[in-house]
C-alpha positions as CSV (number, residue, x, y, z in Angstrom):
1,P,38.8,-8.7,39.8
2,E,39.7,-5.5,41.6
3,L,39.8,-7.7,45.3
4,G,42.0,-10.1,43.2
5,E,44.2,-7.7,41.9
6,S,44.8,-5.9,45.4
7,K,45.7,-9.3,47.0
8,Q,48.6,-10.0,44.3
9,K,50.1,-6.7,44.8
10,E,50.2,-7.4,48.5
11,I,51.7,-10.8,48.3
12,P,55.0,-9.6,46.5
13,E,55.3,-7.1,49.0
14,E,54.9,-9.2,52.1
15,A,57.4,-11.8,50.1
16,V,60.0,-8.8,49.7
17,K,60.0,-7.9,53.5
18,E,60.2,-11.6,54.5
19,G,62.7,-12.4,51.8
20,T,60.8,-15.4,50.6
21,F,62.3,-15.0,46.5
22,P,62.0,-18.1,44.6
23,R,65.2,-20.1,43.4
24,E,67.3,-20.0,39.9
25,G,66.0,-23.7,39.6
26,Q,62.2,-22.5,39.9
27,K,62.3,-20.3,36.7
28,E,62.4,-22.6,34.2
29,E,59.0,-24.1,36.0
30,D,57.6,-20.8,36.4
31,S,58.1,-20.3,32.6
32,Q,56.9,-23.4,31.7
33,Q,53.8,-22.8,33.8
34,K,53.0,-19.5,31.9
35,Q,53.1,-21.2,28.7
36,D,50.3,-23.9,29.7
37,M,48.7,-21.1,31.4
38,K,48.5,-19.2,27.8
39,G,47.3,-22.3,26.2
40,E,44.7,-22.8,28.4
41,E,43.3,-19.3,28.4
42,Q,43.0,-19.7,24.5
43,Q,41.5,-22.5,24.8
44,L,39.1,-21.6,27.2
45,T,35.4,-20.4,26.8
46,L,33.7,-19.6,30.3
47,K,30.2,-19.1,30.8
48,P,28.9,-17.0,33.8
49,E,27.9,-20.2,35.9
50,E,31.8,-21.0,35.8
51,V,32.8,-17.4,36.1
52,V,31.3,-17.5,39.7
53,R,32.7,-20.7,40.5
54,L,36.3,-19.2,39.5
55,R,35.7,-16.5,41.8
56,E,34.9,-18.4,44.4
57,G,37.9,-20.5,43.8
58,L,40.1,-17.4,43.8
59,R,38.6,-16.5,47.2
60,C,39.4,-19.5,48.8
61,M,43.2,-19.3,47.3
62,N,43.3,-15.8,49.2
63,Q,42.2,-17.5,52.1
64,S,44.4,-20.5,51.9
65,L,47.4,-18.2,51.0
66,L,46.6,-15.8,53.9
67,Q,46.2,-19.0,56.3
68,F,49.3,-20.3,54.9
69,Q,51.5,-16.9,55.3
70,S,50.4,-17.2,59.2
71,S,51.6,-20.7,59.4
72,G,55.1,-19.3,57.9
73,D,55.4,-17.0,60.5
74,S,55.1,-19.2,63.1
75,S,57.5,-21.4,61.3
76,D,59.7,-18.8,61.6
77,D,59.5,-19.3,65.2
78,S,60.4,-22.6,65.3
79,S,63.2,-22.0,62.8
80,V,65.2,-20.4,65.5
81,Q,65.0,-23.4,68.0
82,N,65.9,-26.0,65.2
83,P,67.6,-24.1,62.4
84,S,68.6,-27.0,59.9
85,S,65.0,-28.2,60.0
86,G,63.5,-25.1,60.2
87,E,65.5,-23.8,56.8
88,K,64.2,-27.2,55.1
89,R,60.5,-26.5,56.6
90,K,61.2,-22.9,55.2
91,Y,62.0,-23.7,51.7
92,Q,59.0,-26.3,51.2
93,Q,56.7,-23.1,52.9
94,Q,58.1,-20.8,49.6
95,E,57.7,-23.3,47.0
96,E,54.3,-24.0,48.3
97,L,53.8,-20.1,48.9
98,Q,55.2,-20.1,44.8
99,Q,52.9,-22.5,43.5
100,L,50.1,-20.8,45.5
101,R,50.7,-17.1,43.9
102,Q,51.2,-19.2,40.4
103,N,47.8,-20.7,40.8
104,L,46.3,-17.6,42.3
105,H,47.9,-15.4,39.1
106,R,46.4,-18.1,36.9
107,L,42.8,-17.9,38.4
108,Q,42.7,-14.2,38.2
109,I,44.1,-14.0,34.8
110,L,41.2,-16.6,34.0
111,C,38.3,-14.5,35.6
112,N,39.6,-11.1,33.6
113,S,39.1,-13.2,30.2
114,A,35.9,-14.6,31.4
115,E,34.9,-11.1,32.6
116,K,35.9,-9.5,29.1
117,E,34.1,-12.2,27.4
118,L,30.9,-12.0,29.3
119,R,30.9,-8.3,28.8
120,Y,31.3,-8.8,25.2
121,E,28.8,-11.4,24.7
122,R,26.4,-9.4,27.1
123,G,26.8,-6.4,24.4
124,K,26.8,-8.6,21.4
125,N,23.1,-9.5,23.0
126,L,21.9,-6.0,23.5
127,D,23.4,-5.3,19.8
128,L,21.1,-8.4,18.7
129,K,18.0,-7.0,20.6
130,Q,18.1,-3.6,19.6
131,H,18.9,-5.0,15.8
132,N,15.9,-7.1,16.2
133,S,13.4,-4.1,17.5
134,L,14.5,-2.2,14.9
135,L,13.8,-4.9,12.2
136,Q,10.6,-5.5,14.1
137,E,9.4,-1.5,13.7
138,E,10.4,-1.9,9.7
139,S,8.4,-4.9,9.4
140,I,5.2,-3.3,11.2
141,K,5.8,-0.4,9.3
142,I,6.2,-2.3,5.8
143,K,2.7,-4.1,7.0
144,M,1.3,-0.5,7.3
145,E,2.1,0.7,4.1
146,L,1.1,-2.8,2.3
147,K,-2.3,-2.3,4.1
148,Q,-2.4,1.4,2.8
149,A,-1.4,0.2,-0.8
150,Q,-4.2,-2.6,-0.9
151,Q,-7.1,-0.3,0.3
152,K,-5.5,2.5,-2.3
153,L,-5.9,-0.4,-4.9
154,L,-9.2,-1.8,-3.7
155,D,-10.7,2.3,-3.8
156,S,-8.8,2.5,-7.3
157,A,-10.9,-0.6,-8.5
158,K,-14.1,0.7,-7.3
159,M,-13.8,3.5,-8.7
160,C,-12.7,1.8,-12.1
161,S,-15.7,-0.3,-11.7
162,S,-18.1,2.5,-11.3
163,L,-16.8,4.4,-14.0
164,T,-17.3,1.5,-16.2
165,A,-20.8,1.1,-15.1
166,E,-21.3,5.1,-16.2
167,W,-19.5,4.6,-19.0
168,K,-22.1,1.8,-20.3
169,H,-24.7,3.7,-18.9
170,C,-23.8,6.5,-21.4
171,Q,-23.5,4.0,-24.0
172,Q,-26.7,2.9,-23.7
173,K,-28.1,6.2,-23.3
174,I,-26.4,7.3,-26.8
175,K,-27.9,4.2,-28.6
176,E,-31.2,5.4,-27.0
177,L,-30.8,8.9,-28.4
178,E,-29.6,7.4,-31.9
179,L,-33.0,5.5,-32.0
180,E,-34.7,8.8,-31.3
181,V,-33.5,10.5,-33.7
182,L,-34.1,7.9,-36.1
183,K,-37.7,8.0,-35.4
184,Q,-37.3,11.8,-35.8
185,A,-35.8,11.6,-39.2
186,Q,-38.7,9.2,-40.0
187,S,-41.5,11.4,-38.7
188,V,-39.6,14.4,-40.7
189,K,-39.9,11.8,-43.8
190,S,-43.3,11.0,-43.3
191,Q,-43.9,15.1,-42.6
192,N,-42.5,15.6,-45.7
193,N,-44.9,13.5,-47.6
194,L,-47.8,14.7,-45.6
195,Q,-46.5,18.1,-47.3
196,E,-46.5,16.6,-50.6
197,K,-49.9,15.0,-50.6
198,L,-50.7,18.9,-49.0
199,A,-49.3,20.1,-52.1
200,Q,-51.5,17.8,-54.1
201,E,-54.3,18.2,-52.0
202,K,-54.0,22.5,-52.6
203,S,-53.5,21.7,-55.9
204,R,-56.8,19.9,-56.2
205,V,-58.3,22.7,-53.9
206,A,-57.4,25.0,-56.7
207,V,-58.6,23.0,-59.5
208,A,-61.9,22.7,-57.5
209,E,-62.0,26.5,-56.8
210,E,-61.9,26.7,-60.6
211,K,-64.6,24.1,-61.1
212,I,-66.5,26.1,-58.1
213,S,-66.1,29.1,-59.9
214,D,-67.2,27.7,-63.4
215,L,-70.3,26.1,-61.6
216,Q,-71.1,29.7,-60.0
217,Q,-71.0,30.8,-63.3
218,K,-73.1,28.4,-64.8
219,L,-75.6,29.2,-61.7
220,E,-76.1,32.3,-62.3
221,H,-76.5,32.1,-66.2
222,A,-78.8,28.9,-65.7
223,H,-80.6,30.7,-62.8
224,R,-81.3,33.3,-65.0
225,V,-82.3,31.5,-68.3
226,C,-84.2,29.0,-66.3
227,L,-86.3,29.6,-63.4
228,T,-88.0,26.4,-63.3
229,D,-88.0,23.9,-60.4
230,T,-85.5,21.9,-62.3
231,C,-83.4,24.7,-62.5
232,I,-83.9,25.3,-59.0
233,L,-83.1,21.3,-58.1
234,G,-79.9,21.9,-59.8
235,R,-78.8,24.9,-57.7
236,K,-79.1,23.7,-54.8
237,Q,-77.0,20.8,-56.0
238,L,-74.8,22.7,-57.1
239,E,-74.9,24.9,-53.6
240,E,-74.6,21.5,-51.7
241,R,-71.5,20.8,-53.8
242,I,-70.0,24.2,-53.2
243,K,-70.6,24.0,-49.7
244,E,-68.5,20.8,-49.6
245,A,-65.7,22.0,-51.5
246,I,-65.6,25.0,-49.0
247,E,-65.7,22.7,-46.0
248,N,-63.2,20.6,-47.5
249,E,-60.7,23.3,-48.4
250,A,-61.0,24.3,-44.9
251,K,-60.1,21.3,-43.5
252,I,-56.9,20.9,-46.0
253,K,-56.1,24.5,-44.1
254,Q,-56.3,23.4,-41.3
255,Q,-54.5,20.1,-41.8
256,Y,-51.5,22.6,-43.2
257,Q,-51.2,24.4,-40.2
258,E,-51.3,21.6,-38.1
259,E,-48.3,19.9,-40.1
260,Q,-46.3,23.1,-39.8
261,Q,-46.5,23.2,-36.4
262,K,-45.4,19.7,-36.1
263,R,-42.7,20.0,-38.1
264,K,-41.4,23.1,-36.2
265,L,-41.4,21.1,-33.2
266,L,-39.8,18.2,-34.6
267,D,-36.9,20.4,-35.7
268,Q,-36.6,21.6,-32.1
269,N,-36.8,17.9,-30.7
270,M,-34.3,17.5,-33.7
271,N,-31.8,19.8,-32.5
272,E,-32.0,19.4,-28.7
273,L,-31.4,15.6,-29.5
274,Q,-28.2,16.9,-31.4
275,K,-27.3,18.6,-28.6
276,Q,-27.5,16.2,-26.2
277,V,-25.8,13.3,-28.4
278,K,-22.9,15.7,-29.1
279,I,-22.7,16.0,-24.9
280,L,-22.9,12.8,-24.3
281,K,-19.9,11.7,-26.9
282,D,-18.2,14.2,-25.3
283,K,-18.7,12.8,-21.9
284,E,-17.9,9.1,-23.3
285,N,-14.9,10.5,-24.6
286,Q,-13.5,12.2,-21.1
287,L,-14.7,8.7,-19.2
288,E,-12.7,7.1,-21.7
289,M,-9.8,9.3,-20.8
290,T,-10.3,9.1,-17.0
291,S,-10.8,5.3,-17.4
292,S,-7.5,5.1,-19.0
293,Q,-5.8,7.1,-16.4
294,Q,-7.3,4.8,-13.4
295,Q,-5.8,1.6,-15.1
296,S,-2.4,3.4,-15.5
297,R,-2.7,4.0,-11.9
298,I,-3.9,0.6,-11.1
299,Q,-1.3,-0.8,-12.7
300,Q,1.5,1.7,-11.2
301,Q,-0.4,0.8,-7.5
302,E,-0.1,-3.3,-8.4
303,A,3.5,-2.3,-9.0
304,Q,4.3,-0.7,-5.8
305,L,2.5,-3.3,-4.2
306,K,4.4,-6.0,-5.6
307,Q,7.3,-4.3,-4.7
308,L,6.1,-4.0,-1.1
309,E,5.7,-7.5,-0.7
310,N,9.0,-8.4,-2.1
311,E,10.5,-6.1,1.0
312,K,8.0,-7.7,3.2
313,R,9.3,-11.2,2.3
314,K,13.0,-10.0,2.2
315,S,12.3,-8.3,5.5
316,D,10.9,-11.6,7.1
């Protein structure tokens, strides 16, 4: 375009030097041609290949214009020899030169507009490429965030399942401890029954001791009164009865002591079981709280995941 503009500036200067101005009859034709050129410029949309062809045509027009000017110089020499035919030829050459200038000017305008449009399209394509690259980066970022959210949701689900399993295990443990407490209560009840039986045995032992003391007194009295064999035999029987009664008393005392020790152990086990039940109940409450918190977190993460998926669909 710069070469065409320089040629366009050089041609009028040469025309002024030679005195080749268009006549009054050509002005209306020039204005009509300019209007036609404007209409063509408004309707014309050129491609890069057409721009190249226009440049080639412009170069050819410049060459033909230079050739025409050189032929005009030679015609000036011939017009000196034949004035009438030389003026006519000179007039025709001026018209042709004016037509060539108009065509050259129109081609230059078309080339300039085509180059502007080409630059605009290139800038527009560059903006579209940048916009597409930004959209791709945003899509990659959204995909990464979506993967992270899915991983967090998966981790939360795993944690929730593990907490649920632990909570079920604690429930089972509490049931087992309740059964153990029930068994201990039953054993305490049986121990109370044994204590009642022991009290009854003690009362029997007391009665037996009283009987023994009575028998001893009777035995002493019989020993003093009756020294016969029958008395001796009765004494032996009484001694055997006394011995059996003493042995029974020792056995009952030993059973009582054993029952006392068992009761102490049962009381200790009962206290420990109650402490364990309390600890497990506290742990159950804590697990329920953490489970509810995890459920709320999972719901929030599911909402965020749905929002990210919607944004991804919009961006796609």
